[in-house]
TORPA-4810 file (N, C-alpha, C, O; in nm, 3 decimals):
<nodes>
NODE_1_0.695_2.690_-0.746_0.638_2.548_-0.643_0.537_2.497_-0.813_0.470_2.572_-0.884_M
NODE_2_0.560_2.374_-0.828_0.441_2.329_-0.953_0.347_2.261_-0.886_0.376_2.249_-0.767_Q
NODE_3_0.241_2.209_-0.918_0.130_2.156_-0.867_0.111_2.009_-0.933_0.174_2.021_-1.038_R
NODE_4_0.062_1.882_-0.931_0.062_1.818_-1.046_-0.114_1.716_-0.959_-0.159_1.700_-0.845_Y
NODE_5_-0.145_1.685_-1.066_-0.321_1.628_-1.027_-0.251_1.509_-1.069_-0.187_1.477_-1.169_K
NODE_6_-0.295_1.438_-0.929_-0.292_1.256_-1.004_-0.435_1.223_-0.978_-0.503_1.303_-0.913_I
NODE_7_-0.488_1.113_-1.024_-0.599_1.072_-1.000_-0.562_0.908_-0.987_-0.491_0.836_-1.058_K
NODE_8_-0.652_0.875_-0.850_-0.571_0.754_-0.784_-0.704_0.630_-0.748_-0.816_0.641_-0.698_I
NODE_9_-0.639_0.533_-0.792_-0.773_0.411_-0.795_-0.699_0.306_-0.652_-0.596_0.239_-0.661_E
NODE_10_-0.767_0.317_-0.559_-0.702_0.190_-0.434_-0.834_0.115_-0.362_-0.950_0.157_-0.353_Y
NODE_11_-0.783_0.003_-0.319_-0.884_-0.066_-0.248_-0.860_-0.008_-0.071_-0.764_-0.047_-0.004_D
NODE_12_-0.949_0.072_-0.027_-0.934_0.131_0.112_-0.907_0.017_0.199_-0.831_0.044_0.292_G
NODE_13_-0.955_-0.120_0.191_-0.943_-0.233_0.291_-0.873_-0.180_0.458_-0.922_-0.153_0.568_T
NODE_14_-0.737_-0.186_0.401_-0.638_-0.211_0.526_-0.611_-0.024_0.597_-0.539_0.006_0.693_P
NODE_15_-0.685_0.060_0.522_-0.656_0.162_0.535_-0.751_0.223_0.648_-0.838_0.150_0.695_F
NODE_16_-0.735_0.381_0.705_-0.808_0.385_0.810_-0.882_0.527_0.773_-0.944_0.595_0.854_V
NODE_17_-0.868_0.551_0.659_-0.918_0.676_0.569_-0.821_0.742_0.464_-0.705_0.702_0.465_G
NODE_18_-0.853_0.826_0.384_-0.815_0.939_0.314_-0.677_1.030_0.400_-0.568_1.052_0.346_W
NODE_19_-0.708_1.067_0.520_-0.634_1.164_0.614_-0.540_1.077_0.704_-0.563_0.960_0.734_Q
NODE_20_-0.433_1.148_0.744_-0.328_1.080_0.768_-0.385_1.075_0.917_-0.450_1.168_0.966_F
NODE_21_-0.350_0.937_0.996_-0.414_0.960_1.150_-0.323_0.896_1.259_-0.242_0.842_1.183_Q
NODE_22_-0.291_0.872_1.353_-0.235_0.795_1.438_-0.238_0.695_1.479_-0.147_0.656_1.552_K
NODE_23_-0.383_0.590_1.437_-0.413_0.513_1.456_-0.404_0.395_1.403_-0.436_0.287_1.452_N
NODE_24_-0.337_0.428_1.252_-0.343_0.362_1.154_-0.285_0.375_1.019_-0.229_0.485_1.028_G
NODE_25_-0.265_0.333_0.902_-0.220_0.380_0.801_-0.326_0.449_0.697_-0.432_0.388_0.690_P
NODE_26_-0.317_0.552_0.626_-0.380_0.636_0.565_-0.362_0.644_0.410_-0.241_0.661_0.394_S
NODE_27_-0.405_0.642_0.324_-0.392_0.678_0.182_-0.319_0.795_0.163_-0.224_0.773_0.087_I
NODE_28_-0.325_0.941_0.210_-0.241_0.990_0.254_-0.115_0.959_0.288_-0.029_0.971_0.200_Q
NODE_29_-0.089_0.928_0.377_0.036_0.870_0.391_0.138_0.779_0.347_0.260_0.776_0.365_E
NODE_30_0.045_0.697_0.275_0.108_0.609_0.197_0.149_0.617_0.068_0.217_0.543_-0.003_V
NODE_31_0.092_0.728_0.051_0.100_0.799_-0.094_0.221_0.918_-0.050_0.290_0.942_-0.149_L
NODE_32_0.248_0.970_0.029_0.337_1.083_0.089_0.457_1.029_0.084_0.550_1.102_0.047_Q
NODE_33_0.482_0.901_0.117_0.615_0.815_0.158_0.652_0.723_0.018_0.764_0.674_0.000_K
NODE_34_0.570_0.714_-0.052_0.582_0.651_-0.210_0.668_0.725_-0.264_0.783_0.686_-0.286_A
NODE_35_0.622_0.852_-0.296_0.639_1.006_-0.362_0.779_1.027_-0.305_0.873_1.049_-0.381_I
NODE_36_0.797_1.020_-0.145_0.952_1.067_-0.101_1.037_0.955_-0.168_1.116_0.980_-0.260_F
NODE_37_1.012_0.802_-0.106_1.124_0.741_-0.187_1.098_0.727_-0.313_1.151_0.616_-0.317_N
NODE_38_1.063_0.742_-0.418_1.086_0.791_-0.556_1.131_0.964_-0.570_1.170_1.017_-0.674_F
NODE_39_1.118_1.012_-0.477_1.185_1.169_-0.550_1.283_1.237_-0.459_1.371_1.312_-0.503_S
NODE_40_1.264_1.202_-0.290_1.411_1.211_-0.196_1.308_1.340_-0.203_1.369_1.409_-0.121_K
NODE_41_1.189_1.429_-0.244_1.141_1.518_-0.187_0.986_1.480_-0.083_0.916_1.378_-0.085_E
NODE_42_0.972_1.608_0.002_0.878_1.569_0.089_0.798_1.636_0.061_0.823_1.751_0.025_K
NODE_43_0.653_1.580_0.068_0.559_1.629_-0.027_0.427_1.610_0.054_0.426_1.506_0.119_V
NODE_44_0.299_1.700_0.064_0.202_1.728_0.138_0.098_1.677_0.012_0.117_1.723_-0.100_V
NODE_45_0.014_1.602_0.031_-0.084_1.531_-0.091_-0.226_1.599_-0.026_-0.267_1.580_0.088_I
NODE_46_-0.290_1.685_-0.131_-0.436_1.739_-0.066_-0.539_1.653_-0.124_-0.463_1.596_-0.202_T
NODE_47_-0.630_1.609_-0.143_-0.720_1.507_-0.171_-0.847_1.599_-0.167_-0.879_1.668_-0.070_G
NODE_48_-0.940_1.589_-0.327_-1.014_1.641_-0.326_-1.146_1.643_-0.236_-1.235_1.727_-0.221_A
NODE_49_-1.120_1.484_-0.167_-1.251_1.437_-0.078_-1.171_1.344_-0.007_-1.072_1.277_-0.035_G
NODE_50_-1.259_1.362_0.114_-1.226_1.238_0.176_-1.270_1.080_0.227_-1.392_1.066_0.228_R
NODE_51_-1.216_0.997_0.256_-1.313_0.859_0.261_-1.259_0.832_0.431_-1.174_0.874_0.510_T
NODE_52_-1.364_0.741_0.425_-1.370_0.667_0.540_-1.266_0.555_0.547_-1.203_0.507_0.454_D
NODE_53_-1.261_0.523_0.684_-1.243_0.404_0.677_-1.259_0.225_0.593_-1.351_0.153_0.632_S
NODE_54_-1.207_0.197_0.534_-1.238_0.081_0.456_-1.290_0.122_0.315_-1.298_0.040_0.223_G
NODE_55_-1.326_0.260_0.300_-1.327_0.279_0.166_-1.271_0.277_0.034_-1.161_0.314_-0.007_V
NODE_56_-1.375_0.225_-0.027_-1.224_0.228_-0.205_-1.263_0.337_-0.274_-1.359_0.411_-0.248_H
NODE_57_-1.185_0.345_-0.364_-1.232_0.477_-0.500_-1.145_0.414_-0.662_-1.070_0.317_-0.661_A
NODE_58_-1.165_0.461_-0.735_-1.202_0.455_-0.843_-1.104_0.545_-0.911_-1.003_0.522_-0.978_L
NODE_59_-1.172_0.670_-0.868_-1.109_0.778_-0.931_-1.076_0.908_-0.870_-1.110_1.011_-0.929_A
NODE_60_-0.992_0.916_-0.722_-0.984_1.025_-0.683_-0.898_1.103_-0.707_-0.790_1.064_-0.752_Q
NODE_61_-0.923_1.244_-0.681_-0.823_1.323_-0.757_-0.778_1.357_-0.616_-0.841_1.350_-0.510_V
NODE_62_-0.635_1.400_-0.645_-0.535_1.473_-0.558_-0.458_1.558_-0.606_-0.461_1.546_-0.728_A
NODE_63_-0.370_1.660_-0.566_-0.270_1.706_-0.571_-0.178_1.737_-0.506_-0.080_1.790_-0.560_H
</nodes>
């Protein structure tokens, strides 16, 4: 299995944080759906750290 490092920037205002949660959209959920829509492959994104609700990122790393 290949692993790719991604560095992402986002405005976290509309999100419940990094990790998938049932009470609203998360960064992890949105990224996984976007990758699936592009590649038709189901992936699980692992972030180098987590953010709370409404927190922004300038260079968050994930794989």
